[in-house]
N, C-alpha and C positions, 0 to 999 in steps of 0.2 A: 687664392684669397687667401692668408693665412689666418686661423684661427685658435688661439690661446686660451688653451682649457685652463679655468682658475685650478690653483692649489684646493688641497686639501686637509690640511692642516687644521687643527679648533686650537684657538687657545686655551686653557685650565679655566672649564665654568661658563664656556660661551657658546651658543646653540651650536648645534654640527646640521650636515644634512638631512638628517633623519628627525630633525624637529624637538631631538632630545639636550643633553648635553654632555662635553664630556665626563664630569665627574658623576653622571648617572651611569654612564658606560660602561665606569671603570668598578664599578661595583654590583650592576647584571651584567649576569652569567648568562644571560638569554641570549642566542644569535643573535644577532644584528646583520642586516645587510643595507652597506653605506648606501646614499642615493648616487647615479653614474652620473658623474658630468657631464654638464649637456654638452662639451666638445667631442665627447666620445659616441653619445647619440646621435651629432649632428655627423661625424664620420660615418657611422651606422645607415641612417638615410640619404644621404650625399649618394655612397657608395652606389646602394640600391638604385638610386635614380642614373646613378652616370650608366649601369648598368642594360637598363631598360630602357635609357638616350641612344646607345651606343647601339644597341640591336636596330634601330628603326634606319638607319644608315650601314653601318656595317656589314649586309647580306647586300648590297647594289653591290660592292666589286667583287662579292664574290658570285654575280650570277653567271658570267660568262664560264667560269669553271666548273656551277654547278650546271650548267646547262651539257660539258664534254661528258662531263663523269657520271649525271644519273641522265642523260641524252633527255634531258627535258625540252617543249616548246619556247616557245617566245610566250605563252599564254601561260605553260607550267610557272616559267620566270618572274611573271608579276603577279599570282598568287601567293607565289612564295612569298614575294618582299606585302604585296599587298593582304596579307591569309594576320596577318601580325595586327598592320593595321587595324582592319574591318573590327576583329575583336575586342582591342584597345577602346576605339571609336565607339563602340557600342558597348560597352560594358563600363566607359569610366563614370560618369552617372551612380550606376548604382555598385562600382566596387568603393565610391564615398562614399554610399549610405552603409552599408556594409560596416564601416569605421564609425558611423557613428551609432549601429548596436550592438556590435558585439567589440568595441573598443579599437582605436589605432594601430596603439603596438601589436594587440593580437591580428586586425585586419592585416599590416604591414607584410608581418612573419610568416602567416597563413600564402599570399602574396608570392613573395619571397621563395616559399617549399615549393609553388606551381611552377612559380619562373623558371627556379635550377632544376626542376624536374626534366620538365620540357626543354629544356638547353642541351638537356645528356642524349635526349629523345633524338632531339633536330639532327645533332652528331653524329647520330649513330643511324639514322635514317637510312634506309634500303632504299629508298625510291622514291618519285617527283610526290606521290598521293598523300605518303607517310609524313614525309616532311612540311609538305602542306598543311596534313591536320596539326602536326605538333607545332605549327607556326602559330595556329589557330588558339591550342592551349596556353602559349608562351605569352601570346598580346594575352589572354585572360590573365593570367599571374601577373604580368604589370599594371593591368587595372585594378587589380584590388590591393597592387603596391604603393603603387604612385600616389592617389590621391591623399596618402596617407604621411607624405613628407610632410606638407604644408602643415598639415595638422598638426602634428608633431613638434614642426619649429615653434610654431605660433603659440603652442601650448605650454613650451620651455621655457621660451625665449622671451626679454618684455624689453624694452626703449632700445640703447646703441647697441646690445647682443644681439638684440631679431633684427635692428639693419643688416651690421654683418654678417649674420648669418644668411637672411635673405638674399644678401649681397653672393653670397657664395653658393647660395643652391641659383641664380642667374648665370653666374660663371659656369656652373655644371653643365645647363644646360645650355648657354653658347658654343660653350669648347664640343660636348656633345658630337656634333657634327661633321668635326675640323678630323675627330681623334676615331671616330666611327670609321672615316673614308680610309686614314690613312694608315690605323692599326688592320681592320680590316685585308687592306693590301697585302701587309708586313705579313699577315699571317698564311694571307695565300699562297702568296709567293716563296716564302722560309717552306715550305709543303713538310710540315715535324712530321715523320717517320711515316712518309708515304700517303700522307690522311686527306691532302688538298684543300679542298675548302671546309672541310668538316672542324680545324681549330675556330673558326669566326663563331662557332656557337660551343665550341668544350672550353673556351676560354672562361664561360661564365661557371662552368662547375667548380672548381677548387676557393673562386670568389663568392658563391653563392653560399657553399658548405661551410666559410668563413665566418661571412657575416652569421649565417644561422648559429654557429653555437657559439658567438659574442653575442649577438642579438637578443636574446634574455635577458642578458644581465646589462648590459648596456646601454638595452629602451629601459631599464627601471621595470617596478610590477603594473601590476594591473589598473586599468584607468577606472576608476568608477561609472556606474550604469547611471543613467541621467534619473534623477531623484523624480515619486511620483508627486511631484505637485504643483504648484503653480507654472515653473520651469515645463517641468517633466514631460509635457501632455506634447508642447509642442520639440521639446526635442526629440520622443518618438516621432511624432508627424515628421520630423527630417530624414527621420533613418530609416520611413516605410519603402517598401520594394514594390516598385511596378512592374510589376512582370507582368501584365500585360501587356503596356505601353514597352516594355523590354521586349517582348517579340513582335509585336508589330515593326519595330523602327528596324530587327536585327533582320527579320526578313525581306524587307523594303531593300537593305542598302545589300544584303544577300542577288536578289534579283533585279538588283541598278548597278551590280558588278561584276556578276557571271557573264552576262552576252556582253561587253565593252570588252572583257579579258576575251571570251573564246570566239568573239563575232567573229574578229576579221581575218583568223587563220581559218576558219567553218564557213566564210563564204558569206554572212550574216543572215543565215537561216532565217525562218519563219518563228523559231521557237523564241530565239534573240526577240526577237519585237514586241513579243507575244510578252514577253517576263520583262520588256522596259515599261509595258503600258502596266503591268501589273504592280511597279513599282512604283509607280505615282499612284495606281487608286490606296496601295498600303501606303501612302506616306500623306495621302489625303486623311487616310482612318484613322493613321497616328495622330496627326494631331486634331482632331474631332475626338478622341478618345479622348487626349491631356485635357481637352477645351472642357469632355464632361466632369473631368473627374475631379478637374479645378473645383470646377462649379460645387461639387458635392462637400467642397473640404477636406478633398485627397488630398495626396502628395504626388502629384505626376512627375513623369523623366525628365521632363521639358516644362519649366511652367510655361502656360500660355504668359501671365503678365509678365515675368522675367524678359521671355524670347521677342515681346511688343513692343516692350519697354521703348522711351524714345532714343536715340539712338543706333539700340540693339541689329535692327535689322539692318541700318548700312554696317555694323561691324559686323556681324554675322554673314553679312554678302562679300565684301572684303578680304576677311579671315580664310575665305574657305576658294576663294582667288589667287590669292597670294599662294595661300600652300599647297593648292591644286601645280603652282607654277613651277613651285619648289620642288614636289616631289616628281613632276613627270620632269623637270629639268633634269637630276639628280640618276634619274632613270635612264632619260635616251642617251645621256652624256656616257654614262658607262659602259654602253651597250657600244655606244661610239668610236670610244678610246681604246676599249680593249678590243670589240669585235672590228670595226675598219681601220685603227690605225696598229692595229695588234701592240698596244701599251702590256707592256705588264704589270699585274693585279697592287703593286707597289706604286707605280709610277702615274699609274689610274688614281691609287689613291689619294696622291701628292698633287695632282690634277684642279684636285676639289680644292685644296687647303686656299689657296684665295678668296673664294670662295666664301669656307663655312668662317675664317677667321676675320673675314668683314661683316659677316654677317651678326656676330659675337662684340667685335664693335662697337658697332653702332649700334644693336642695343641694347648694349650698359651704358651708352655716353650721351646718346640723341639729346636729351634733355640737358645735354651742357650748351647746346645751342640755345641762341637768342630767343625768347619768349615770341617775340613779332614772326618767328619762322613755324613755329609749331605748329598752325593750322594749317600748313601745305605741305607738313614733312610729308605726308601719306599718298597725295595724289601725284606730289613731286615723286616719291620712291616709288611707285609704280611706271610713271614714265621711265624712269634712271632704269627701270628693271625690263622694258620693253625694249626702250633701244640697246640697252648691253647684250641682250638675248638676240636682237640683228646682227649685231655686234659678233659674237660666237658663232652663231650660223655663218656668217660674215667670213669671218676669220680660216675656219677650217670648210665652208663649203669648195676648196680644189685639193681638198684631201690631203692637207698639209697637219702638219700639228698646228699650227698657228700661231708659234712664235711670242713674240713680246704683247702685240694686240690681242692674241688670248687670255692674254694674263689682268691686261686692263679689263678686257670686257668680265671676267672669270671676277675681277674688285668689285665692276659696276651692278652686277645681277648680286650680287651678295651686301653690298650697299644699299639695294632698290630695293628687295626684298626685303629690307630688316626694316627700314622707314615706312613701308605700307604695313609691316606687321606690329613690333613693338611701342609705337603712340596707340595704334588702336586699343592693343588689351589693357597697355596701362591707361588712360583717359576711360575706357567705358567705363573699364573696375571703378574706375575712381566717382563715377555719375554716382552709380546704380546705388541704394539706399541698403543701407547695413543689412539688413535684416536677409535683402536680395545676392548679399554678395557672397556665395556660396554657389546659388544655384545659376549665377550668371558667369562663375568661374569657369562649372561646369558645362554651361552652355558654349562657350567662348571656346575652352580647347577641343571636346567634342569635335565641333566646327571644323577647328582645324584638322582633327582627326581625318573628316572625313574628305578635306579637301585636300591631304597627303593621296587620301586613299583614290580620293575620284580621277588626281594627277596622272599616277603609275597608269590607271587603266586607259583612258583619252590618252594621253600625248604618249604611253607604250604603244598605244592601240595603232597610232598614227605612225608613231618610225617603225614598226614590226610590219606597213605593208610595202616593205622593200627589202631588197636581197641583200645579202651577207658581206659582200664585195664593196673594196675601200671603194669607188664610185656611188654603187647604191647606198652605202650607211653617210656618204657624206652630205649626198641628195634629200636621204631619211632627216639627217639632222636639220642639214635648211628647210623642210617644211614644219619640221617641229617647231625651230625655234620661231619660226614666225607664228606657228598658231601660237606656243606661248609669248608671244611679243601682244597677238591680241588679247588673250585672257589677262596681260596684263593692264594695256588697254583700258578694257573694261573694268578694273580694277579700280583707276583714275574716274572715267566718265560714271560709273554704278554711284559714288555721293551723287554728283548732279543732279542724276535721276530720282533715288527715293528724296531729295530736298524739295525735289522741286512738288514730287506725289504729294511730301506734308505740306506743301502750301497750300496746297488747292485742298 
């Protein structure tokens, strides 16, 4: 979407951007810095947003090249993909609160610095272990940077200009998956200077450095801290850091993810089951601590009041299931088309374009449907996704490229997942109380990231239980697609289960 930057010319005697007038500027010799145009701020924050969104998807296409070059196991590939998502999901709400504490501009630039440095480290990583560690750091940088994007847009734009800015924000989110898959494939296939997969990370470095050079001027001056008055205490509480809750959640997520990723290739040892059990214990401890902290008037990482609000448990369940299906599908399909079918990285990336484009178009336009259809969009979307997953599996089950039927099924997957996700997010945020909007947004986005993480771990383990040849890969994909369809059907059914429970 095109955003027109307003002109900066000021008529004689009229107020300028800085709050003075052109006449006073002519007589005042002190240096003044003109406030940046909102179009420049939007360019900076959306460029950072696009980089971080791309890195969720761009690595999928590079996975086979990573496996060959670094001799990474299937579990190693899962952790390279999931490591970014783990730290991003766990630290997202804390990153948002850092913006409230130190200022959104400063937090955005700090997160961008970490993200850019980690991208360089990922591109130069000598082995799988180092790459996984740097991916965790890269996700932490994204968790600090991305929550500030919406905050800066909300603080800078009003009225129609805010609607256009939010439209551009949505377009970046919608296009990120398609651009990431295709760009990742192009970079890997180009094999620039014999670097193979490394440019999928190194491409962030010049962009990040350019944004860091322009950011201090284009993002404007430092923001005011919350005043120490009636509103100051509330502002400080909203920015408080729940470090104990963060630690409990982080350990619970790691204890859940690691055995799912490593268990299959190590024969599901006892320690894996012990870790899964401990993850459930820590998840319960996290919930109990958050309730205790909220009861004392503190600022829990995930507010029990918000998480338990009417409609929120259903929204969380549907978002987790939908994003798990999305993340798992992209991961296993990448492994099949490149490992089983022998596609080049670029062809593999282009294979996902129909799904990503359909997801983006539906996500941006579903509200244009007649309002009487809106209540059924989510369950219908899950059913369409389930049918389409089965269609993908059938199209590729014989080891062929699937032909036109695969294209139809891939479009159906994108449309179904978009109908299952976008209305849930929009309607849920529209029904929460204004004072809970920020916490509700954090809960839902964190749920989406945990869903993506779970999908890569669970469905990746299903797929990787089969051999690498084309017949075994096709069988593995078929089983994975059936499992994905089951998850999608659960998304359609869970609404009925939760509604019946509330009626009781």
